C-alpha positions as CSV (number, residue, x, y, z in Angstrom):
1,M,0.1,0.1,0.0
2,K,2.9,2.5,0.9
3,L,4.7,1.5,-2.3
4,A,1.5,2.3,-4.2
5,R,0.9,5.5,-2.3
6,R,4.3,6.7,-3.1
7,R,3.8,5.8,-6.7
8,F,0.5,7.8,-7.1
9,L,2.3,10.7,-5.4
10,G,5.0,10.7,-7.8
11,L,3.0,10.3,-10.6
12,A,0.7,13.5,-9.6
13,A,3.9,15.5,-8.6
14,G,5.3,14.8,-12.4
15,A,2.2,15.5,-14.1
16,A,1.6,18.8,-12.1
17,A,5.1,19.9,-13.5
18,L,3.8,19.3,-17.0
19,P,3.2,22.5,-19.1
20,V,-0.3,23.2,-19.2
21,S,-2.0,21.7,-22.3
22,R,-3.4,24.2,-24.9
23,T,-7.1,22.4,-24.5
24,A,-6.7,23.2,-20.5
25,R,-5.6,27.0,-21.2
26,A,-8.5,27.5,-23.6
27,Q,-11.1,25.9,-21.3
28,A,-9.6,28.1,-18.3
29,Y,-10.3,31.4,-20.5
30,P,-11.4,33.8,-19.8
31,S,-11.2,33.7,-15.9
32,R,-11.4,37.6,-15.5
33,P,-12.6,40.5,-17.6
34,V,-11.5,41.3,-20.7
35,R,-11.0,44.6,-22.4
36,I,-11.9,45.7,-26.1
37,V,-9.9,48.7,-26.9
38,V,-11.7,51.2,-29.2
39,G,-9.3,53.7,-30.7
40,F,-12.3,56.3,-31.2
41,P,-15.0,58.0,-28.8
42,A,-18.1,56.2,-27.4
43,G,-21.0,56.3,-29.6
44,G,-19.4,56.2,-33.0
45,A,-19.7,53.5,-35.4
46,T,-16.5,51.5,-34.2
47,D,-17.8,51.8,-30.6
48,I,-21.1,50.3,-31.3
49,Q,-19.8,47.4,-33.2
50,A,-17.6,46.7,-30.3
51,R,-20.2,46.8,-27.6
52,L,-22.4,44.5,-29.7
53,M,-19.9,41.8,-29.8
54,G,-18.6,42.7,-26.5
55,Q,-22.2,42.1,-25.0
56,W,-22.3,38.6,-27.0
57,L,-18.9,37.3,-25.8
58,S,-19.7,38.4,-21.9
59,E,-23.0,36.1,-22.3
60,R,-21.2,33.2,-24.2
61,L,-17.9,33.2,-22.1
62,G,-19.2,34.0,-18.4
63,Q,-16.9,37.1,-18.0
64,Q,-17.4,41.0,-18.9
65,F,-15.7,42.1,-22.1
66,V,-15.6,45.6,-21.3
67,V,-15.2,48.4,-24.2
68,D,-12.1,50.7,-23.2
69,N,-12.2,53.8,-25.4
70,R,-8.8,55.1,-26.1
71,A,-9.9,57.9,-28.5
72,G,-7.1,59.9,-30.4
73,A,-4.5,60.1,-33.5
74,S,-7.1,58.3,-35.7
75,G,-7.1,55.1,-33.6
76,N,-3.2,55.0,-33.1
77,I,-3.2,55.7,-29.5
78,G,-5.7,52.6,-28.8
79,T,-3.8,50.3,-31.3
80,D,-0.7,51.0,-29.7
81,A,-2.0,50.1,-26.2
82,V,-2.9,46.9,-27.6
83,A,0.3,46.6,-29.3
84,K,2.2,46.9,-26.1
85,A,-0.2,44.6,-24.0
86,P,0.4,41.1,-22.8
87,A,-0.5,38.6,-25.2
88,D,-2.9,36.8,-23.1
89,G,-6.2,37.1,-24.6
90,Y,-7.2,39.8,-22.1
91,T,-6.7,42.7,-24.2
92,L,-8.6,42.8,-27.8
93,L,-8.6,45.4,-30.5
94,Q,-11.5,46.7,-32.5
95,I,-9.9,46.7,-35.8
96,V,-11.4,49.3,-38.3
97,T,-10.4,50.8,-41.8
98,P,-8.1,53.4,-40.2
99,N,-5.9,50.8,-39.1
100,A,-5.1,49.9,-42.7
101,I,-4.9,53.6,-43.8
102,N,-2.5,54.4,-41.1
103,A,-0.4,51.5,-41.9
104,A,0.4,53.2,-45.3
105,L,0.1,56.7,-44.3
106,Y,2.5,56.8,-41.0
107,S,6.2,55.9,-41.3
108,N,7.0,56.6,-37.6
109,L,4.6,54.9,-35.4
110,P,5.3,53.5,-32.1
111,F,4.2,50.1,-33.5
112,D,3.6,48.0,-36.5
113,F,0.3,47.1,-37.2
114,V,0.6,44.0,-39.3
115,R,3.6,42.7,-36.9
116,D,2.1,43.5,-33.8
117,I,-1.8,42.7,-34.1
118,A,-3.2,39.2,-35.1
119,P,-6.6,39.5,-36.6
120,V,-9.3,37.1,-35.1
121,V,-12.5,37.7,-37.3
122,C,-13.8,40.5,-39.5
123,A,-17.4,41.1,-38.4
124,A,-18.8,43.3,-41.1
125,R,-18.4,45.4,-44.1
126,L,-19.3,48.9,-43.2
127,A,-20.8,51.7,-45.6
128,Y,-20.4,55.4,-45.7
129,V,-23.0,57.8,-47.2
130,V,-22.3,61.1,-48.8
131,V,-24.7,63.6,-47.0
132,V,-25.0,67.4,-47.4
133,H,-26.9,70.1,-45.7
134,P,-30.5,70.4,-46.4
135,S,-29.6,74.2,-47.6
136,V,-27.1,72.6,-50.4
137,P,-28.9,73.2,-53.7
138,A,-28.2,69.5,-54.9
139,D,-30.4,66.4,-54.9
140,T,-27.8,64.2,-56.6
141,L,-24.5,63.7,-56.5
142,P,-23.9,64.8,-60.2
143,A,-25.8,67.9,-59.3
144,F,-23.4,68.4,-56.2
145,I,-20.4,68.1,-58.3
146,A,-21.5,70.4,-60.6
147,Y,-22.3,72.9,-57.7
148,A,-19.0,72.4,-56.1
149,K,-17.2,73.2,-59.5
150,A,-19.2,76.1,-59.7
151,N,-18.6,77.4,-56.4
152,P,-14.9,76.8,-55.8
153,G,-13.7,77.4,-52.3
154,K,-16.9,78.2,-50.9
155,I,-17.8,74.3,-49.7
156,N,-17.3,73.4,-46.1
157,Y,-16.1,69.6,-45.9
158,G,-16.0,67.7,-42.9
159,S,-13.9,64.7,-41.6
160,A,-13.0,62.7,-38.8
161,G,-9.1,63.6,-39.3
162,P,-5.9,62.2,-41.0
163,G,-6.0,58.6,-41.4
164,T,-9.8,58.1,-41.5
165,P,-11.8,57.0,-44.8
166,Q,-13.9,60.2,-44.7
167,N,-10.8,62.4,-43.8
168,G,-19.0,67.9,-38.4
169,G,-21.1,72.0,-37.1
170,H,-21.7,73.9,-39.9
171,L,-20.7,71.8,-43.0
172,D,-21.8,71.4,-46.5
173,V,-21.0,68.0,-47.2
174,I,-19.3,64.8,-45.2
175,F,-18.7,61.1,-46.0
176,C,-20.4,59.6,-43.0
177,P,-20.6,56.1,-41.7
178,V,-24.3,55.2,-42.0
179,S,-24.6,54.3,-38.2
180,E,-23.6,57.8,-37.2
181,C,-25.9,59.6,-39.6
182,I,-28.8,57.5,-40.4
183,E,-31.2,59.0,-37.8
184,Q,-30.3,62.5,-39.0
185,V,-31.0,61.4,-42.7
186,K,-34.5,60.0,-41.4
187,A,-35.1,63.0,-39.5
188,G,-34.5,65.4,-42.7
189,K,-31.5,67.0,-41.2
190,L,-29.0,65.6,-43.8
191,R,-29.8,65.1,-47.3
192,P,-28.5,61.3,-48.6
193,L,-27.0,61.9,-52.1
194,A,-25.0,58.5,-52.6
195,V,-23.7,55.4,-50.9
196,T,-20.0,54.5,-51.0
197,T,-20.4,50.7,-51.5
198,A,-20.7,49.0,-55.0
199,K,-24.0,48.6,-54.5
200,R,-27.2,50.3,-53.0
201,L,-28.1,49.5,-49.3
202,D,-31.2,48.0,-48.0
203,V,-31.1,50.9,-45.3
204,F,-31.1,53.4,-48.1
205,P,-33.0,51.5,-51.1
206,D,-33.7,54.8,-53.0
207,V,-30.1,56.2,-52.6
208,P,-27.7,55.4,-55.6
209,A,-24.1,54.4,-55.2
210,V,-21.3,56.3,-56.1
211,A,-20.3,53.8,-58.6
212,D,-23.6,54.6,-60.6
213,F,-21.7,57.9,-61.3
214,V,-18.2,57.2,-61.1
215,P,-17.5,53.8,-62.4
216,G,-15.4,51.5,-60.3
217,Y,-15.9,53.6,-57.0
218,E,-15.8,51.8,-54.0
219,A,-14.7,52.7,-50.5
220,S,-16.3,50.5,-47.9
221,G,-15.0,50.0,-44.5
222,F,-14.6,47.4,-42.1
223,A,-14.8,46.1,-38.5
224,G,-13.5,43.2,-36.6
225,I,-11.6,42.0,-33.6
226,G,-7.9,41.9,-33.2
227,V,-5.3,40.6,-30.3
228,P,-1.5,41.1,-29.6
229,R,0.2,39.0,-32.3
230,K,1.5,36.2,-29.9
231,T,-1.5,35.6,-28.3
232,P,-2.1,31.5,-27.8
233,P,-3.5,30.3,-31.1
234,E,-6.1,28.2,-28.7
235,I,-7.6,31.7,-27.5
236,V,-7.6,33.2,-30.8
237,T,-9.8,29.8,-32.1
238,L,-11.9,30.0,-29.4
239,L,-12.4,33.9,-30.0
240,N,-13.2,33.2,-33.4
241,K,-15.4,30.4,-32.9
242,E,-17.7,32.3,-30.6
243,L,-17.7,35.9,-32.8
244,N,-18.8,34.0,-35.5
245,A,-21.7,32.3,-33.6
246,G,-22.4,35.8,-32.8
247,L,-22.6,37.0,-36.2
248,A,-24.8,34.2,-37.2
249,D,-27.5,35.3,-34.5
250,P,-30.3,36.9,-36.2
251,K,-30.5,39.7,-33.7
252,I,-26.9,40.8,-34.2
253,K,-27.0,40.2,-37.9
254,T,-30.3,42.5,-38.2
255,R,-28.4,45.2,-36.0
256,I,-25.4,45.2,-38.1
257,E,-27.5,45.6,-41.3
258,E,-29.7,48.2,-39.8
259,L,-26.5,50.4,-39.1
260,G,-25.6,50.0,-42.9
261,G,-23.4,46.9,-42.4
262,T,-22.8,43.7,-44.2
263,V,-22.1,40.7,-41.7
264,L,-18.9,38.9,-43.3
265,G,-17.3,36.5,-40.3
266,G,-14.8,33.7,-41.5
267,T,-11.2,32.7,-40.4
268,P,-8.2,34.8,-39.3
269,A,-6.6,34.0,-42.4
270,E,-9.7,35.5,-44.4
271,F,-9.5,38.8,-42.2
272,E,-5.8,38.9,-42.6
273,A,-6.3,39.1,-46.4
274,I,-9.0,41.6,-46.2
275,I,-6.4,43.8,-44.1
276,A,-3.8,43.5,-46.5
277,E,-6.0,44.1,-49.6
278,A,-7.0,47.5,-47.8
279,I,-3.4,48.6,-46.7
280,D,-2.6,48.1,-50.7
281,K,-5.7,50.0,-51.8
282,W,-5.2,52.9,-49.4
283,A,-1.4,53.1,-50.1
284,K,-2.0,53.7,-53.7
285,V,-4.6,56.5,-53.0
286,I,-2.4,58.1,-50.5
287,K,0.6,57.9,-53.2
288,F,-1.6,59.1,-56.0
289,A,-3.1,62.0,-53.9
290,G,0.1,63.0,-52.5
291,I,-1.4,62.8,-48.8
292,K,1.3,63.6,-45.9
293,V,0.6,63.7,-42.4
294,E,2.0,66.9,-40.6
């Protein structure tokens, strides 16, 4: 009996000394609250998407996924915080189009987005809509272009700053995320001229696409979740699985569509390809337009 007991204790001690298996580590995650860093203010398109998915993950995984708004520098402050965070799955990043633009626009960032951030899943494609103040005498995009050409230097244009796709107050025109201006459009405070996606949107069925007047034009954005690059693959796999389940949920799908988005989902590799394509696209735009950050 003593020999058997000693052997059992020896085996138990040996097992305890072994590295924790990937399966066990994934099953233990998350054991405390998780941050989803958003590089933009609360209430915007990026923030809304993050809170939607954060609530889903909280309900599915039994821990709070809390949105942490780190606004500033076109999302670079928040991205830097995640790039330097421990790669343990407890700090996530809401990845959006400005991340791809900034990678091509800035040459001296304190992080390398592609090297330091690993994609988990692309939640949705996001649309923008060209809107004007009701006082602008143009009901269509061609009419506005003609009006702008006839009034050089007289039109006020608004943007969210360098490094954003739409690069407002008393403004005449802005390229606005659908989620941020849909209520103003419905209330008649803004007049939509065209959406930036290749095709019309269900939420704006009567609003044409810019491509209807400018062949080949397409400037949609995207939103998804990323983590520090060395985050354990089993945690990335778990998050990807749960986020895809959320995107398949009818309530979440409908909410994203109401905000002008198109649900995507998929694998980390597919999201990585979307990011690479966006970086290449915006790098060409930046070079062609001679855009520089001062």
